[in-house]
Residue, then its C-alpha position, 0 to 999 in steps of 0.5 A: m363082584v364089581d367087574k367095570p374096567f380100568q385104566f393099565y398103562r405101561a412103563p414108565i411111570m410117567t406115562v399119563h395116556s392110556r387106550k388099554t383098560m383092564t379088568i380084575k381077571e386080566a390083572y390076575q393074569y398079568i400079576t400071575s403071568l412071566v411077563p413082569m417076573e425078571r423085573t420083580h426079581k431084579l428089583r427085589a435083588m437091589e441093595n440101593e433104595k434109591e436106585a430101586k426106585k428108579f427102576k420101579a419107575m422106569n420098568f414096571d407097568f402100573a394100574c389105576f384101579s379106581g376108573t378109566f382116565s382120558y388122562r392120568d389125573a383126578n379131573n381127567l376121571i371118566e368113570h369110576s370103577g367101584l374099586m380102590c386099591l389099598d397099599y400096606d407098605h413095609v409089613g415085614n417078612s414073608h410070615q409077617l406078609w402071610a398072616l396080614r394077607e390072611r386076615l383081609l382075606q377073612d375079614p368079611m367087611l372088606k370085599t377084596e376082589l385082588l390082593f397080591t405083594s408088592p413089587s418091593g416084596d414087603g408090602l400088600k396091595q388090596v383091590v377092594e370093591i366100594d359102593l359110590t351110592l353110600g359114599d364118593h372116593l375120599a369118603w371110602f378112603n377115610v372109612l377104610k383107613n380107620y377101620i383098618k387101623a381099628n381091626h388090623r393095626y396097619e396104616i395104608d398109604k394116604a396116597c390111595s385116597d387119590v382117585c388116580r392113583s398108580c398101582f404097580l404091578p409085580h409077578d405074584a404066583s401066590c396072587y388071590v383073586n376073588p374066586i367068583i372072577l375066575n368062574e367062566p359061565d357054563v355052555c350048555p349045548f341043549 
């Protein structure tokens, strides 16, 4: 389990500076909270794709799960978090989403830390742990892209190869988080 922080940004998407970081636990708490609920429902009700894209860009807070940055740019990475956010676009209806979600969670090769429905409601975002002693961010992207295509028959978004890839944070009451992250240490008085 990785517990290193990653960068969090307030909307709009043009924001490139942030002093706030987040952990997986905090991202889970944010995604399952009421904070992004209204904007998520509003986005999913929009029928005009161009307007929906603009609304998302202007109203959704976002994270760069792969690390901390002095400026949101790959050349300004301070420290890699050991995480990569994989983006599964246009998976389909709720049954198809749930089926893929369950397959991904049951895959022992993917160390899933967080998994949630995308802002649009028809895709998934999966945050996985990667071991940087075995390869850099781009090498891991290529390995995961090929593995997921071969084993789950899905193409992950190529933009995930960018270490400073932004991920919008919607509301998802069914967001999965690695259970170890939520366990608080027992406090024993003796």
